[in-house]
DSSP file (Angstrom, degrees, kcal/mol; ACC not computed):
  #  RESIDUE AA STRUCTURE BP1 BP2  ACC     N-H-->O    O-->H-N    N-H-->O    O-->H-N    TCO  KAPPA ALPHA  PHI   PSI    X-CA   Y-CA   Z-CA
    1    1 A X              0   0    0      0, 0.0     2,-0.3     0, 0.0    26,-0.1   0.000 360.0 360.0 360.0 128.6   93.3  107.6  173.3
    2    2 A X        -     0   0    0     24,-0.1     2,-0.4    22,-0.1    24,-0.2  -0.596 360.0-176.4 -79.2 132.8   94.2  106.2  169.9
    3    3 A X  E     -A   25   0A   0     22,-2.2    22,-1.8    -2,-0.3     2,-0.4  -0.992   8.6-170.4-130.7 141.4   97.5  104.3  169.7
    4    4 A X  E     -A   24   0A   0     -2,-0.4     2,-0.5   112,-0.3   114,-0.5  -0.997   2.0-175.2-131.6 126.0   99.1  102.8  166.6
    5    5 A X  E     -A   23   0A   0     18,-1.9    18,-2.4    -2,-0.4     2,-0.2  -0.948   9.9-161.5-129.3 112.2  102.1  100.4  166.7
    6    6 A X  E     +A   22   0A   0     -2,-0.5     2,-0.3    16,-0.2    16,-0.2  -0.534  15.5 162.5 -90.6 155.8  103.7   99.3  163.5
    7    7 A X  E     +A   21   0A   0     14,-2.0    14,-2.7    -2,-0.2   113,-0.1  -0.964  38.7  72.2-156.7 167.2  106.0   96.4  162.9
    8    8 A X        +     0   0    0     -2,-0.3    11,-0.3     1,-0.3    14,-0.0   0.362  58.2 131.8 108.4  -5.1  107.3   94.3  160.0
    9    9 A X        +     0   0    0     12,-0.1     2,-0.3     9,-0.1    -1,-0.3  -0.150  23.3 122.7 -71.2 174.6  109.8   96.5  158.3
   10   10 A X  E     -d  122   0B   0    111,-0.9   113,-2.8   110,-0.1     2,-0.5  -0.983  59.9 -51.1 163.6-169.0  113.3   95.4  157.3
   11   11 A X  E     +d  123   0B   0     -2,-0.3     2,-0.3   111,-0.2   113,-0.2  -0.863  54.2 168.2-100.3 128.9  115.8   95.0  154.5
   12   12 A X  E     -d  124   0B   0    111,-2.7   113,-2.1    -2,-0.5     2,-0.1  -0.985  33.2-113.1-141.2 149.9  114.7   93.1  151.5
   13   13 A X    >   -     0   0    0     -2,-0.3     3,-2.3   111,-0.2    73,-0.2  -0.454  51.0 -81.4 -77.4 153.5  116.1   92.5  148.0
   14   14 A X  T 3  S+     0   0    0      1,-0.3    73,-0.2    -2,-0.1    -1,-0.1  -0.293 121.3  28.3 -53.3 137.1  114.3   93.9  144.9
   15   15 A X  T 3  S+     0   0    0     71,-3.2    70,-0.6     1,-0.3    -1,-0.3   0.281  99.9 118.0  90.6  -9.8  111.4   91.6  144.0
   16   16 A X    <   -     0   0    0     -3,-2.3    70,-2.3    70,-0.2     2,-0.3  -0.084  56.3-122.9 -82.3-175.3  111.0   90.4  147.6
   17   17 A X        -     0   0    0     67,-0.2     2,-0.3    68,-0.2    67,-0.2  -0.928  20.7-179.8-132.5 152.8  108.0   90.8  149.9
   18   18 A X  E     - B   0  83A   0     65,-2.2    65,-3.3    -2,-0.3     2,-0.5  -0.980  16.3-146.8-143.9 152.1  107.3   92.2  153.3
   19   19 A X  E     - B   0  82A   0    -11,-0.3     2,-0.3    -2,-0.3    63,-0.2  -0.977  14.1-158.6-122.0 118.9  104.1   92.4  155.5
   20   20 A X  E     - B   0  81A   0     61,-2.6    61,-2.1    -2,-0.5     2,-0.4  -0.723   7.4-161.7 -91.9 144.2  103.7   95.4  157.7
   21   21 A X  E     -AB   7  80A   0    -14,-2.7   -14,-2.0    -2,-0.3     2,-0.4  -0.946   9.3-168.0-125.3 148.1  101.4   95.2  160.7
   22   22 A X  E     -AB   6  79A   0     57,-2.3    57,-2.7    -2,-0.4     2,-0.5  -0.923   9.4-156.0-136.9 109.6   99.8   98.0  162.7
   23   23 A X  E     -AB   5  78A   0    -18,-2.4   -18,-1.9    -2,-0.4     2,-0.3  -0.754  20.2-164.4 -85.6 126.1   98.1   97.1  166.0
   24   24 A X  E     +A    4   0A   0     53,-3.1     2,-0.3    -2,-0.5   -20,-0.2  -0.814  13.8 176.7-115.1 151.5   95.5   99.8  166.8
   25   25 A X  E     +A    3   0A   0    -22,-1.8   -22,-2.2    -2,-0.3     3,-0.1  -0.988  58.5  35.3-146.9 153.6   93.7  100.7  170.0
   26   26 A X  S    S+     0   0    0     -2,-0.3     2,-0.3     1,-0.2   -24,-0.1   0.617  95.7  88.9  83.0  13.0   91.2  103.3  171.0
   27   27 A X        -     0   0    0    -24,-0.1     2,-0.4   -26,-0.1    -1,-0.2  -0.950  64.3-134.4-138.9 161.4   89.3  103.6  167.8
   28   28 A X    >>  -     0   0    0     -2,-0.3     3,-1.8     1,-0.1     4,-1.5  -0.949  22.5-131.4-113.7 138.8   86.3  102.1  166.0
   29   29 A X  T 34 S+     0   0    0     -2,-0.4    27,-0.1     1,-0.3    -1,-0.1   0.786 104.4  53.3 -61.6 -30.0   86.8  101.1  162.3
   30   30 A X  T 34 S+     0   0    0      1,-0.2    -1,-0.3    25,-0.1     3,-0.1   0.500 111.8  45.1 -87.9  -0.4   83.6  102.8  161.2
   31   31 A X  T <4 S+     0   0    0     -3,-1.8    70,-3.3     1,-0.2     2,-0.4   0.666 109.6  55.5-107.4 -26.2   84.5  106.2  162.7
   32   32 A X  E  <  -E  100   0B   0     -4,-1.5     2,-0.2    68,-0.3    68,-0.2  -0.917  68.2-141.6-117.3 132.1   88.1  106.5  161.6
   33   33 A X  E     -E   99   0B   0     66,-2.2    66,-1.6    -2,-0.4     2,-0.3  -0.619  32.1-173.3 -75.8 151.7   89.7  106.3  158.2
   34   34 A X  E     +EF  98  51B   0     17,-1.5    17,-3.0    -2,-0.2     2,-0.3  -0.993  14.8 127.5-149.1 152.4   93.0  104.4  158.4
   35   35 A X  E     -EF  97  50B   0     62,-2.2    62,-2.4    -2,-0.3     2,-0.4  -0.983  46.6 -74.5-178.5-170.9   95.9  103.6  156.1
   36   36 A X  E     -EF  96  49B   0     13,-3.5    12,-3.0    -2,-0.3    13,-1.5  -0.915  32.5-176.1-116.0 136.6   99.6  103.5  155.3
   37   37 A X  E     -EF  95  47B   0     58,-2.8    58,-3.0    -2,-0.4     2,-0.3  -0.894   8.4-155.0-124.0 156.4  101.9  106.4  154.4
   38   38 A X  E     -EF  94  46B   0      8,-2.6     8,-2.6    -2,-0.3     2,-0.4  -0.963   6.8-161.7-132.3 153.3  105.5  106.4  153.4
   39   39 A X  E     -E   93   0B   0     54,-1.9    54,-2.2    -2,-0.3     6,-0.2  -0.927  10.2-160.8-136.0 110.9  108.3  108.9  153.5
   40   40 A X    >   -     0   0    0      4,-0.5     3,-2.3    -2,-0.4    52,-0.2  -0.506  45.0 -75.1 -83.3 157.5  111.4  108.4  151.4
   41   41 A X  T 3  S+     0   0    0      1,-0.3    -1,-0.1    -2,-0.2     3,-0.1  -0.301 118.5   3.9 -55.4 127.6  114.6  110.3  152.2
   42   42 A X  T 3  S+     0   0    0      1,-0.3     2,-0.3    -3,-0.1    -1,-0.3   0.548 113.7 102.7  76.1   7.9  114.3  113.9  151.2
   43   43 A X  S <  S-     0   0    0     -3,-2.3    -1,-0.3     1,-0.1     2,-0.1  -0.784  75.2 -97.3-122.1 165.1  110.7  113.6  150.1
   44   44 A X        -     0   0    0     -2,-0.3    -4,-0.5     1,-0.1     2,-0.2  -0.409  45.9 -98.6 -74.3 153.8  107.3  114.5  151.5
   45   45 A X        -     0   0    0     -6,-0.2     2,-0.3    -2,-0.1    -6,-0.2  -0.529  49.8-174.1 -69.4 138.9  105.2  111.9  153.3
   46   46 A X  E     -F   38   0B   0     -8,-2.6    -8,-2.6    -2,-0.2     2,-0.3  -0.971  28.5 -98.9-140.3 154.7  102.6  110.5  150.9
   47   47 A X  E     +F   37   0B   0     59,-0.7   -10,-0.3    -2,-0.3     3,-0.1  -0.518  33.3 173.6 -73.4 133.5   99.6  108.1  151.1
   48   48 A X  E     -     0   0B   0    -12,-3.0    13,-2.7     1,-0.3     2,-0.3   0.814  66.5 -15.1-102.9 -53.6  100.3  104.5  150.0
   49   49 A X  E     +FG  36  60B   0    -13,-1.5   -13,-3.5    11,-0.2    -1,-0.3  -0.962  63.4 179.8-158.5 137.8   97.1  102.7  150.7
   50   50 A X  E     -FG  35  59B   0      9,-1.4     9,-2.3    -2,-0.3     2,-0.4  -0.936  20.6-135.1-140.5 159.6   94.0  103.4  152.8
   51   51 A X  E     -FG  34  58B   0    -17,-3.0   -17,-1.5    -2,-0.3     7,-0.2  -0.965  27.3-121.1-118.2 131.7   90.7  101.9  153.8
   52   52 A X     >  -     0   0    0      5,-3.1     4,-1.3    -2,-0.4    51,-0.1  -0.481   9.8-146.5 -70.3 136.7   87.5  103.9  153.9
   53   53 A X  T  4 S+     0   0    0     49,-0.4    -1,-0.1    -2,-0.2   -21,-0.1   0.776  94.5  53.0 -71.3 -25.5   85.7  104.1  157.2
   54   54 A X  T  4 S-     0   0    0      1,-0.1    -1,-0.2   -23,-0.1   -24,-0.0   0.925 131.9  -0.9 -81.9 -46.4   82.3  104.2  155.6
   55   55 A X  T  4 S-     0   0    0      2,-0.1    -2,-0.1     0, 0.0    -1,-0.1   0.345  90.2-113.7-131.1   5.5   82.3  101.1  153.3
   56   56 A X     <  +     0   0    0     -4,-1.3    -3,-0.1     1,-0.2   -26,-0.0   0.600  60.2 155.9  73.0   8.8   85.8   99.5  153.7
   57   57 A X        -     0   0    0     -6,-0.1    -5,-3.1     1,-0.1     2,-0.3  -0.308  35.0-128.2 -67.6 157.3   86.7  100.4  150.1
   58   58 A X  E     -G   51   0B   0     -7,-0.2     2,-0.4    -3,-0.1    -7,-0.2  -0.784  15.4-158.6-115.0 152.3   90.4  100.6  149.4
   59   59 A X  E     -G   50   0B   0     -9,-2.3    -9,-1.4    -2,-0.3     2,-0.4  -0.973   8.6-172.9-124.9 140.1   92.7  103.1  147.8
   60   60 A X  E     -G   49   0B   0     -2,-0.4   -11,-0.2   -11,-0.2   -12,-0.1  -0.999  27.6-118.3-132.3 137.5   96.2  102.5  146.4
   61   61 A X    >>  -     0   0    0    -13,-2.7     3,-1.8    -2,-0.4     4,-1.0  -0.418  34.1-114.5 -63.3 148.8   98.7  105.0  145.1
   62   62 A X  T 34 S+     0   0    0      1,-0.3     3,-0.5     2,-0.2    -1,-0.1   0.839 113.6  62.9 -55.8 -34.3   99.4  104.4  141.4
   63   63 A X  T 34 S+     0   0    0      1,-0.2    -1,-0.3     3,-0.0   -15,-0.0   0.673 112.0  34.5 -69.3 -16.3  103.0  103.4  142.2
   64   64 A X  T X> S+     0   0    0     -3,-1.8     3,-2.3   -16,-0.2     4,-2.2   0.453  81.3 129.1-118.4  -3.0  101.9  100.4  144.2
   65   65 A X  T 3< S+     0   0    0     -4,-1.0     4,-0.1    -3,-0.5    -3,-0.0  -0.292  81.2  14.6 -57.3 133.7   98.7   99.2  142.4
   66   66 A X  T 34 S+     0   0    0      2,-0.4    -1,-0.3     1,-0.1     3,-0.1   0.292 125.8  60.7  84.7 -10.4   98.9   95.5  141.7
   67   67 A X  T <4 S+     0   0    0     -3,-2.3    17,-1.9     1,-0.2     2,-0.3   0.704  96.9  51.8-116.0 -35.1  101.9   95.0  144.1
   68   68 A X  E  <  -C   83   0A   0     -4,-2.2    -2,-0.4    15,-0.2     2,-0.4  -0.764  59.3-166.6-107.9 151.8  100.6   96.0  147.6
   69   69 A X  E     -C   82   0A   0     13,-2.2    13,-3.1    -2,-0.3     2,-0.4  -0.983   5.8-155.6-140.7 127.3   97.4   94.9  149.4
   70   70 A X  E     +C   81   0A   0     -2,-0.4     2,-0.3    11,-0.2    11,-0.2  -0.795  24.3 154.7-101.1 143.2   95.8   96.5  152.4
   71   71 A X  E     -C   80   0A   0      9,-1.6     9,-3.3    -2,-0.4     2,-0.3  -0.968  24.2-146.5-155.5 168.4   93.6   94.5  154.8
   72   72 A X  E     -C   79   0A   0     -2,-0.3     2,-0.6     7,-0.2     7,-0.2  -0.992   9.2-147.7-142.4 152.0   92.5   94.5  158.4
   73   73 A X  E >>> -C   78   0A   0      5,-2.8     5,-1.8    -2,-0.3     4,-0.6  -0.933  11.4-168.2-117.5 103.1   91.5   92.0  161.0
   74   74 A X  G >45S+     0   0    0     -2,-0.6     3,-0.8     1,-0.2    -1,-0.1   0.873  86.1  55.2 -61.9 -38.2   88.9   93.5  163.2
   75   75 A X  G 345S+     0   0    0      1,-0.2    -1,-0.2     2,-0.1    -2,-0.0   0.830 116.0  37.9 -65.6 -31.1   89.1   90.7  165.9
   76   76 A X  G <45S-     0   0    0     -3,-0.5    -1,-0.2     2,-0.2    -2,-0.2   0.391 103.6-129.4 -99.2   2.4   92.9   91.4  166.3
   77   77 A X  T <<5 +     0   0    0     -3,-0.8   -53,-3.1    -4,-0.6     2,-0.4   0.911  63.1 138.0  50.5  46.0   92.6   95.2  165.9
   78   78 A X  E   < -BC  23  73A   0     -5,-1.8    -5,-2.8   -55,-0.2     2,-0.4  -0.975  45.2-157.0-132.0 136.0   95.3   95.0  163.3
   79   79 A X  E     -BC  22  72A   0    -57,-2.7   -57,-2.3    -2,-0.4     2,-0.3  -0.881  19.4-162.1-105.8 141.0   95.9   96.7  159.9
   80   80 A X  E     -BC  21  71A   0     -9,-3.3    -9,-1.6    -2,-0.4     2,-0.4  -0.874  17.7-163.0-123.9 155.3   98.2   95.0  157.4
   81   81 A X  E     -BC  20  70A   0    -61,-2.1   -61,-2.6    -2,-0.3     2,-0.6  -0.891  11.4-159.7-135.4 108.2  100.1   96.0  154.3
   82   82 A X  E     -BC  19  69A   0    -13,-3.1   -13,-2.2    -2,-0.4     2,-0.6  -0.780  11.5-165.5 -86.4 121.1  101.2   93.1  152.1
   83   83 A X  E     +BC  18  68A   0    -65,-3.3   -65,-2.2    -2,-0.6     2,-0.3  -0.934  11.8 173.3-116.5 113.6  104.0   94.4  149.9
   84   84 A X        +     0   0    0    -17,-1.9   -67,-0.2    -2,-0.6   -68,-0.2  -0.743  58.4  21.3-115.1 163.8  105.1   92.3  147.0
   85   85 A X  S    S-     0   0    0    -70,-0.6    -1,-0.2    -2,-0.3   -68,-0.2   0.897  85.2-158.5  48.7  48.4  107.5   92.8  144.1
   86   86 A X        -     0   0    0    -70,-2.3   -71,-3.2    -3,-0.2     2,-0.3  -0.235   8.6-158.5 -64.8 145.4  109.3   95.4  146.1
   87   87 A X    >   -     0   0    0    -73,-0.2     3,-2.3    -3,-0.1     4,-0.3  -0.846  31.3-110.6-120.4 156.0  111.4   98.0  144.2
   88   88 A X  G >  S+     0   0    0     -2,-0.3     3,-1.7     1,-0.3    36,-0.3   0.844 117.4  62.8 -54.7 -32.7  114.3  100.2  145.5
   89   89 A X  G 3  S+     0   0    0      1,-0.3    -1,-0.3   -49,-0.0   -49,-0.0   0.569  88.9  69.4 -72.7  -6.6  112.0  103.2  145.1
   90   90 A X  G <  S+     0   0    0     -3,-2.3    -1,-0.3    34,-0.1    -2,-0.2   0.549  74.2 120.8 -81.4  -7.9  109.7  101.7  147.7
   91   91 A X    <   +     0   0    0     -3,-1.7     2,-0.3    -4,-0.3    32,-0.2  -0.294  39.6  88.8 -59.7 136.5  112.4  102.4  150.3
   92   92 A X  E    S- H   0 122B   0     30,-2.6    30,-2.9   -52,-0.2     2,-0.5  -0.946  80.3 -60.7 163.5-178.9  111.3  104.7  153.2
   93   93 A X  E     -EH  39 121B   0    -54,-2.2   -54,-1.9    -2,-0.3     2,-0.5  -0.843  48.7-149.3 -92.6 128.8  109.7  104.9  156.6
   94   94 A X  E     -EH  38 120B   0     26,-3.0    26,-2.0    -2,-0.5     2,-0.4  -0.867  13.1-166.5-105.0 129.8  106.2  103.5  156.6
   95   95 A X  E     -E   37   0B   0    -58,-3.0   -58,-2.8    -2,-0.5     2,-0.4  -0.916  17.6-141.8-118.0 139.0  103.7  104.9  159.0
   96   96 A X  E     +E   36   0B   0     -2,-0.4    21,-2.3   -60,-0.2     2,-0.3  -0.825  34.6 177.0 -88.5 136.9  100.2  103.7  160.0
   97   97 A X  E     -EI  35 116B   0    -62,-2.4   -62,-2.2    -2,-0.4     2,-0.3  -0.981  14.9-177.9-146.0 155.1   97.9  106.7  160.4
   98   98 A X  E     -EI  34 115B   0     17,-2.1    17,-3.0    -2,-0.3     2,-0.3  -0.988   4.5-177.3-150.2 156.1   94.3  107.4  161.2
   99   99 A X  E >   -E   33   0B   0    -66,-1.6   -66,-2.2    -2,-0.3     3,-0.7  -0.979  32.9-103.6-152.7 147.8   91.9  110.4  161.5
  100  100 A X  E 3  S-E   32   0B   0     -2,-0.3   -68,-0.3    13,-0.3     3,-0.1  -0.466  91.9  -3.2 -77.3 143.6   88.3  110.6  162.5
  101  101 A X  T 3  S+     0   0    0    -70,-3.3     2,-0.5     1,-0.2    -1,-0.2   0.744  93.6 134.8  56.9  31.7   85.4  111.1  160.1
  102  102 A X    <   -     0   0    0     -3,-0.7   -49,-0.4   -71,-0.2     3,-0.3  -0.950  38.7-160.3-117.0 127.9   87.7  111.4  157.0
  103  103 A X  S    S+     0   0    0     -2,-0.5   -70,-0.1     1,-0.2   -51,-0.1  -0.651  78.5  22.0 -92.7 160.2   87.1  109.7  153.7
  104  104 A X  S >  S+     0   0    0     -2,-0.2     3,-1.7     1,-0.1    -1,-0.2   0.912  73.9 177.4  51.7  49.5   90.0  109.2  151.2
  105  105 A X  G >   +     0   0    0     -3,-0.3     3,-2.3     1,-0.3     6,-0.2   0.823  66.3  69.1 -54.7 -36.3   92.5  109.5  154.0
  106  106 A X  G 3  S+     0   0    0      1,-0.3   -59,-0.7   -72,-0.1     3,-0.3   0.723  92.4  57.6 -61.1 -23.1   95.5  108.9  151.8
  107  107 A X  G <  S+     0   0    0     -3,-1.7    -1,-0.3     1,-0.2    -2,-0.2   0.421  99.6  62.8 -89.0   5.0   95.1  112.2  149.9
  108  108 A X    X   +     0   0    0     -3,-2.3     3,-1.6    -4,-0.2    -1,-0.2  -0.450  52.8 151.7-124.0  59.5   95.4  114.2  153.2
  109  109 A X  T 3  S+     0   0    0     -3,-0.3    -1,-0.1     1,-0.3    -2,-0.1   0.718  77.2  48.6 -65.1 -19.5   98.9  113.5  154.5
  110  110 A X  T 3  S+     0   0    0     -3,-0.1    -1,-0.3     3,-0.0     2,-0.1   0.129  75.9 145.4-106.5  20.5   99.1  116.9  156.3
  111  111 A X    X   -     0   0    0     -3,-1.6     3,-1.7    -6,-0.2    -3,-0.0  -0.375  49.1-139.2 -60.5 128.4   95.7  116.7  158.0
  112  112 A X  T 3  S+     0   0    0      1,-0.3    -1,-0.2    -2,-0.1    -3,-0.0   0.800 101.5  51.3 -61.5 -28.1   95.9  118.4  161.4
  113  113 A X  T 3  S+     0   0    0    -13,-0.1   -13,-0.3     2,-0.1    -1,-0.3   0.403  82.0 123.7 -90.3   4.3   93.8  115.7  163.1
  114  114 A X    <   -     0   0    0     -3,-1.7     2,-0.4   -15,-0.1   -15,-0.2  -0.413  48.2-153.9 -68.2 137.5   96.0  112.9  161.7
  115  115 A X  E     -I   98   0B   0    -17,-3.0   -17,-2.1    -2,-0.1     2,-0.3  -0.946  14.4-157.8-113.5 136.3   97.4  110.5  164.3
  116  116 A X  E     -I   97   0B   0     -2,-0.4  -112,-0.3   -19,-0.2   -19,-0.2  -0.830  13.6-135.0-119.5 147.2  100.6  108.6  163.5
  117  117 A X        -     0   0    0    -21,-2.3  -112,-0.2    -2,-0.3     3,-0.1  -0.238  43.3 -96.9 -78.7-176.5  102.4  105.5  164.6
  118  118 A X        -     0   0    0   -114,-0.5  -113,-0.1     1,-0.1   -23,-0.1   0.642  63.4-122.1 -82.3 -13.9  106.1  105.6  165.2
  119  119 A X        -     0   0    0    -23,-0.1     2,-0.4     1,-0.1   -24,-0.2   0.139  13.6-125.1  90.8 153.0  107.0  104.3  161.8
  120  120 A X  E     - H   0  94B   0    -26,-2.0   -26,-3.0  -113,-0.1     2,-0.3  -0.999  23.7-120.4-137.7 134.7  108.9  101.2  160.5
  121  121 A X  E     - H   0  93B   0     -2,-0.4  -111,-0.9   -28,-0.2     2,-0.5  -0.562  23.2-170.8 -81.0 131.8  111.8  101.3  158.1
  122  122 A X  E     -dH  10  92B   0    -30,-2.9   -30,-2.6    -2,-0.3     2,-0.5  -0.990   5.2-177.1-119.5 122.5  111.6   99.5  154.8
  123  123 A X  E     -d   11   0B   0   -113,-2.8  -111,-2.7    -2,-0.5     2,-0.7  -0.979   8.5-168.0-123.8 122.3  114.8   99.2  152.7
  124  124 A X  E     +d   12   0B   0     -2,-0.5     2,-0.3   -36,-0.3  -111,-0.2  -0.923  34.1 131.0-111.3 109.9  114.8   97.6  149.3
  125  125 A X              0   0    0   -113,-2.1    -2,-0.1    -2,-0.7   -38,-0.0  -0.994 360.0 360.0-158.5 148.1  118.3   97.0  148.1
  126  126 A X              0   0    0     -2,-0.3  -113,-0.1  -113,-0.2    -1,-0.1   0.417 360.0 360.0 -94.2 360.0  120.5   94.3  146.7
């Protein structure tokens, strides 16, 4: 059974940084695509950054390119999202998510086979 547990959210001032972590269990990295999604108040959930299961290549939404960095530590079974130069519009609940045998996971936020963590709140405000 796949489990995803996020941590690392919080309140930060504009321009600040946060690192989100997602401890995963029950999956193998080469079988599951994995990544981070966010949901701002009143908006649809959308893909922020994902890692390809096939070659480990990364995807970033245009709004976070150059500011966010996704990585994983296979030995610790942990996925990370380093968030720098945070903006108020980055505010939302951030979810770690995974699905089997899917490439480009970030473009499929409504995938029926998607498995989600519980989410962690990120608030960027002065």
